C-alpha positions in Angstrom: 116.8 155.8 -32.3 116.0 153.1 -29.7 117.5 150.9 -27.1 116.2 147.4 -26.3 117.1 145.1 -23.4 116.4 141.5 -22.5 117.1 140.7 -18.9 118.0 137.0 -18.5 118.2 137.1 -14.7 120.7 138.3 -12.1 123.2 140.7 -13.8 122.9 139.0 -17.2 121.3 141.0 -19.9 121.5 141.6 -23.7 121.3 145.3 -24.7 120.7 146.2 -28.3 121.6 149.6 -29.8 120.8 149.5 -33.4 122.3 146.3 -34.9 124.8 145.9 -32.0 124.1 143.4 -29.2 126.2 143.6 -26.0 125.9 141.0 -23.2 126.6 141.8 -19.5 127.9 139.4 -16.9 126.6 136.2 -18.6 125.5 133.4 -16.2 123.4 131.0 -18.1 123.3 127.8 -16.0 120.6 126.9 -13.5 123.0 126.0 -10.7 126.0 128.0 -9.5 127.9 126.5 -6.6 125.3 126.5 -3.8 122.8 128.7 -5.7 119.8 127.6 -7.6 118.0 129.6 -10.3 114.4 130.4 -9.4 113.6 131.9 -12.8 113.3 130.8 -16.4 116.5 129.4 -18.0 118.0 131.8 -20.5 117.4 130.8 -24.1 120.0 130.4 -26.9 119.5 134.0 -27.8 121.4 135.0 -24.7 124.7 134.0 -26.4 124.0 136.1 -29.5 126.2 139.1 -29.0 128.8 141.3 -30.6 130.6 142.0 -27.3 130.6 140.8 -23.7 131.2 143.0 -20.7 132.4 141.5 -17.4 132.1 143.8 -14.4 134.1 141.8 -11.9 135.5 138.3 -11.3 133.0 136.8 -8.8 131.6 133.5 -10.0 128.1 134.9 -10.4 129.4 137.6 -12.8 132.4 136.0 -14.5 131.1 132.4 -15.2 133.6 130.7 -17.5 131.3 127.9 -18.8 128.8 130.5 -19.9 131.4 132.7 -21.6 132.6 129.6 -23.5 129.3 129.5 -25.3 129.7 132.8 -27.1 131.0 133.0 -30.7 134.7 132.6 -31.4 134.9 136.2 -32.7 133.2 138.0 -29.8 135.5 140.2 -27.7 135.2 140.0 -23.9 136.0 143.0 -21.8 137.3 141.9 -18.4 138.9 143.7 -15.4 142.6 144.0 -16.0 144.4 141.2 -14.1 141.6 138.8 -14.7 142.4 137.9 -18.3 144.2 134.7 -17.3 140.8 133.2 -16.3 139.6 133.4 -19.9 142.8 132.9 -21.9 142.0 129.2 -22.5 138.5 129.8 -23.9 138.9 133.2 -25.5 142.6 133.9 -26.1 143.3 137.2 -27.9 139.6 138.1 -27.8 140.0 139.0 -24.1 140.3 142.8 -23.7 141.7 143.7 -20.2 140.4 147.1 -19.1 140.5 149.4 -16.1 138.6 152.5 -15.0 139.3 155.4 -17.3 139.8 153.2 -20.4 137.7 153.7 -23.5 137.2 150.9 -26.0 135.6 151.2 -29.4 134.5 147.8 -30.8 131.5 146.4 -32.6 130.1 149.8 -33.4 129.8 151.1 -29.8 132.0 153.2 -27.5 132.5 151.7 -24.1 133.7 153.9 -21.2 135.1 151.9 -18.3 134.0 153.2 -14.9 135.1 152.6 -11.3 132.9 150.6 -8.9 132.9 150.0 -5.2 133.0 146.2 -4.7 135.5 143.4 -4.0 137.1 142.7 -7.4 138.9 139.5 -6.4 137.8 136.2 -7.7 137.6 134.8 -4.2 138.4 136.2 -0.7 141.6 134.0 -0.9 142.8 135.3 -4.2 146.3 136.8 -4.0 146.5 139.1 -7.1 148.4 142.3 -6.3 146.9 144.6 -7.1 143.5 142.8 -7.3 141.6 143.2 -10.6 139.4 146.3 -10.3 135.6 146.1 -10.2 134.0 147.9 -13.1 131.0 149.7 -14.4 130.4 150.7 -18.0 128.8 153.4 -20.1 128.0 152.3 -23.6 127.0 154.5 -26.5 126.2 153.6 -30.1 124.5 155.4 -33.0 121.1 154.4 -31.7 121.4 155.2 -28.0 123.3 154.9 -24.8 123.1 152.9 -21.6 124.8 152.4 -18.2 125.6 149.2 -16.3 127.4 149.8 -13.0 128.1 146.2 -12.2 128.0 145.5 -8.5 128.7 148.7 -6.6 127.7 150.9 -3.7 126.3 154.4 -4.3 129.1 156.7 -5.5 129.5 160.4 -5.6 131.2 160.3 -9.0 128.0 158.8 -10.6 127.1 162.5 -11.0 130.0 162.8 -13.5 128.6 160.2 -15.8 127.0 161.6 -18.9 123.2 160.9 -18.9 122.0 157.8 -20.8 118.9 156.5 -22.4 118.8 153.2 -20.3 120.1 152.4 -16.8 120.6 148.7 -15.9 120.8 149.1 -12.2 121.4 146.4 -9.5 118.9 146.4 -6.6 119.5 143.2 -4.7 121.6 140.1 -4.2 121.4 136.3 -3.9 121.4 135.5 -0.2 120.0 136.3 3.3 122.1 139.5 3.6 123.1 142.3 1.3 126.8 142.9 2.0 128.8 146.0 1.4 129.5 146.6 -2.3 125.8 146.4 -3.3 122.8 148.7 -3.5 119.3 148.1 -2.2 116.3 149.5 -4.3 116.3 152.9 -2.6 120.0 153.4 -3.2 119.6 152.3 -6.8 117.0 155.0 -7.3 119.4 157.6 -6.1 122.1 156.2 -8.4 119.9 156.4 -11.4 119.0 160.0 -10.5 122.7 160.9 -10.2 123.5 159.6 -13.6 120.3 160.6 -15.4 118.4 158.1 -17.5 115.2 158.1 -19.5 114.3 154.6 -18.3 115.7 152.1 -15.9 115.5 148.3 -15.6 116.4 146.8 -12.2 118.7 143.7 -12.3 120.6 141.5 -9.8 117.5 140.4 -8.0 114.9 137.6 -8.0 117.1 135.0 -9.7 119.5 133.0 -7.6 119.1 132.0 -4.0 120.7 129.2 -1.9 118.7 126.1 -2.4 116.1 125.6 0.3 117.0 128.7 2.2 113.8 130.5 1.4 112.1 128.0 3.8 114.2 129.0 6.8 114.8 132.7 6.1 111.3 133.8 4.8 111.5 137.5 5.8 114.9 138.0 4.2 113.9 136.0 1.2 110.9 138.3 0.7 112.9 141.5 1.3 116.0 140.6 -0.8 114.6 138.3 -3.4 110.8 138.7 -4.0 110.1 142.4 -3.5 113.1 144.5 -4.7 111.5 145.1 -8.1 108.3 146.5 -6.8 110.1 148.5 -4.1 112.3 150.0 -6.8 109.3 150.9 -9.0 107.5 152.5 -6.0 110.6 154.5 -5.1 110.9 155.7 -8.7 107.3 156.9 -8.9 108.2 160.6 -8.4 111.2 160.5 -10.6 111.5 161.7 -14.2 113.0 158.3 -15.1 110.6 155.5 -16.1 111.0 152.3 -14.0 110.5 149.3 -16.2 110.4 146.1 -14.1 110.6 143.1 -16.4 110.5 139.3 -16.0 113.6 137.3 -17.0 113.5 136.5 -20.7 111.3 139.4 -21.7 112.6 141.9 -24.3 111.6 145.6 -23.9 112.4 148.6 -26.1 112.1 152.3 -25.7 
């Protein structure tokens, strides 16, 4: 009974429960619009998966060129209403889901959860209703884990069944942290509401607007450089073990 995770940077991770590998929000390129990756480039192992979970449609979470690199048989769970983005590259492998759905594929059970975030592809998208932002609780024979996507702290996190691993977002990619995100201290509260044996912080220390660290040094340090250590410090008195890992490093508990 064990769960292993490799964090590739931002919200991209591969979680292993037994023989099943699930990828979250794959973004594998070093440039994304105006953002530059300031971490190691994901290796080819990042596309070895039995299932892919997409939490919402923003370009830094639903990156079509990265999704096109996965195997032709790999199902992709995407917020309902966003499937048209992936029909060309994935066709009937796209599984549209919404909060409350339960999907059993690839030897795991996926509970689809609500999140508090803007679920539209862009601020100018006109889908009505807009695709919902999602979180996920995944359970297999070897263990369980929780990935909330991008979200604010929510009261209903207390209703989620405890897990072995929490992949919790603690930062962003720019000089501000907008609504719909959690800073490290909120992330600690979220983990405590759900209950987890160990927690790996994600969504920090990866992408930043090219050159902006030179003109916004204080915000760069607060939102890019230090969120991991702040999360670990805030978790020090918790029963959950904080495991801060570098991109590309695999850890197992």
